[in-house]
C-alpha positions in Angstrom: 93.3 78.4 105.8 96.3 79.6 103.8 94.3 82.5 101.8 92.9 83.6 105.0 96.5 84.0 106.2 97.5 85.9 103.2 94.5 88.2 103.4 95.1 88.9 106.9 98.6 89.8 106.5 97.6 92.3 103.3 94.6 93.5 105.9 97.1 94.2 108.9 99.7 95.7 106.8 96.8 98.1 105.4 95.6 98.8 108.9 99.2 99.7 110.0 99.3 102.3 107.0 96.0 103.6 108.1 97.4 103.9 111.7 100.4 105.8 110.4 98.5 108.3 108.5 97.4 109.6 112.0 100.9 109.9 113.1 102.5 111.6 110.2 101.2 115.1 109.3 101.5 114.9 105.7 98.8 115.1 103.2 99.2 111.0 102.1 96.6 108.3 102.1 96.8 105.4 104.5 96.7 103.1 101.7 100.0 104.7 100.2 101.7 104.2 103.7 100.5 100.6 103.6 102.1 99.9 100.3 105.3 101.6 101.3 105.3 99.3 104.6 104.6 96.2 102.4 107.3 97.3 100.1 109.9 97.6 102.8 108.8 94.2 104.5 109.2 92.2 101.3 112.6 94.0 100.1 114.2 93.6 103.7 113.0 89.8 103.5 110.9 90.4 106.9 107.8 89.2 104.7 108.6 86.6 102.1 106.7 87.2 98.5 105.2 83.4 99.0 103.2 84.7 102.4 101.1 87.2 100.1 101.6 86.2 96.7 98.3 84.5 96.0 96.0 86.7 97.7 97.9 89.7 96.1 97.2 88.0 92.5 93.8 87.6 93.3 93.4 91.1 94.4 95.2 92.5 91.3 92.8 90.2 89.2 89.7 91.7 90.5 91.0 95.3 90.2 88.8 96.5 87.2 85.8 95.5 89.4 86.9 98.0 91.8 86.6 100.9 89.2 82.9 100.4 88.8 82.2 102.5 91.4 84.0 105.7 90.2 82.7 104.9 86.7 79.1 104.9 88.1 79.8 108.3 89.6 81.1 109.8 86.4 77.7 108.7 85.1 75.8 110.5 87.9 77.7 113.6 87.2 77.4 113.8 83.6 76.0 117.2 83.8 79.0 118.6 85.3 81.6 116.8 83.5 80.0 117.4 80.1 80.7 121.2 80.6 84.5 120.6 80.8 84.7 117.5 78.4 87.5 118.6 76.1 89.8 119.8 78.7 89.4 116.4 80.8 89.7 114.3 77.5 93.2 116.0 76.8 94.2 115.8 80.3 93.4 112.1 80.4 95.2 111.6 77.1 98.3 113.4 77.9 98.6 112.2 81.8 98.0 108.6 80.2 101.0 109.1 77.9 103.2 110.6 80.2 102.5 107.9 82.6 103.1 105.0 80.3 106.7 107.0 78.8 107.9 107.3 82.4 106.9 103.6 83.5 108.8 102.5 80.6 111.9 104.4 81.2 111.9 103.5 84.9 111.5 99.7 83.8 114.3 99.9 81.1 116.4 101.7 83.8 115.8 98.9 86.5 116.0 95.9 83.8 119.6 97.3 82.6 120.5 98.1 86.1 119.5 94.2 87.1 121.7 93.3 83.9 124.7 95.0 84.6 124.6 93.5 88.4 124.1 90.1 87.2 127.5 90.4 85.1 
């Protein structure tokens, strides 16, 4: 029953994000609004981490499975993709590197900030 409640909370927040998408005239997906709402709820303490932790951990564990349809779509559109394979590969490598560097720098900054606050 606990897991159903946790999935229900996540689903409700996701639904709220989809609803916000219709009222805010920005080109932002509803899932992003849902993530921001969930972040705000967790950071404000309105929603405790324990209320969604196990369901969220499970969803993160199965995340690679969610990429299978996208990979199958790439296989289906191989004829169009093969014509621009070199630029796509360069873009993927460069963007992956940039994301890794930015993520590392932000993580270092947050860890330094937390260390300074703890002192």
